[in-house]
C-alpha positions in Angstrom: -13.8 -60.2 -54.6 -17.0 -58.5 -53.3 -20.4 -59.9 -54.3 -22.2 -57.9 -56.9 -25.0 -55.7 -55.6 -28.4 -57.1 -56.6 -31.6 -55.3 -57.0 -35.0 -57.0 -56.8 -37.7 -56.8 -59.5 -41.0 -58.6 -60.3 -41.6 -60.4 -63.5 -44.9 -60.1 -65.4 -45.9 -63.5 -63.9 -45.2 -62.1 -60.4 -42.0 -64.0 -59.7 -39.3 -62.2 -57.7 -36.1 -61.6 -59.6 -32.6 -60.5 -58.8 -30.8 -58.3 -61.3 -27.1 -57.4 -61.4 -26.1 -54.3 -63.4 -22.7 -53.6 -65.0 -20.8 -50.3 -64.6 -22.8 -48.7 -67.4 -26.1 -49.5 -65.7 -27.2 -52.2 -68.1 -28.5 -55.5 -66.9 -25.6 -58.0 -66.7 -27.4 -60.9 -65.1 -31.0 -61.7 -64.1 -32.0 -64.7 -62.0 -35.1 -65.8 -60.2 -34.9 -65.3 -56.4 -35.3 -69.0 -55.7 -32.4 -70.0 -57.9 -30.0 -67.2 -56.6 -30.9 -67.8 -53.0 -30.3 -71.6 -53.3 -26.9 -70.9 -54.8 -26.1 -68.5 -52.0 -26.9 -71.1 -49.4 -24.9 -73.8 -51.1 -21.8 -71.6 -51.5 -19.2 -71.8 -48.7 -17.1 -68.8 -47.6 -13.3 -69.0 -47.3 -13.7 -68.9 -43.5 -16.1 -71.9 -43.5 -13.8 -73.9 -45.8 -10.8 -73.2 -43.6 -12.7 -74.1 -40.4 -13.9 -77.4 -41.9 -10.3 -78.2 -43.0 -9.0 -77.6 -39.5 -11.5 -80.0 -38.0 -10.7 -82.8 -40.5 -6.9 -82.4 -40.0 -7.1 -82.6 -36.2 -9.3 -85.7 -36.0 -8.5 -88.9 -37.8 -10.2 -92.1 -36.8 -8.1 -95.3 -36.8 -9.3 -97.9 -39.2 -11.0 -100.9 -37.7 -9.3 -104.2 -38.1 -11.3 -106.8 -39.9 -11.7 -110.0 -37.9 -11.8 -113.3 -39.8 -14.8 -115.4 -39.0 -14.4 -119.1 -38.1 -15.7 -121.5 -40.7 -18.1 -124.1 -39.4 -18.2 -127.6 -40.7 -21.5 -128.6 -42.4 -23.2 -131.6 -40.8 -24.6 -134.2 -43.1 
């Protein structure tokens, strides 16, 4: 599904806003630039997820064996 086209606006306070419009041209969603940009960076594409999955499937580290420590006798 393609990402909705966003237009930029400025609020009365001067903040940068992203606005998404529906087919009728009415505002569907308005977000601050900072919030939308942070969400864009956090989201992973299908290609990134698939690539990460291939790396994990190919490399598995063997579990380390736990070695029991020798108990020392206490001297009185």
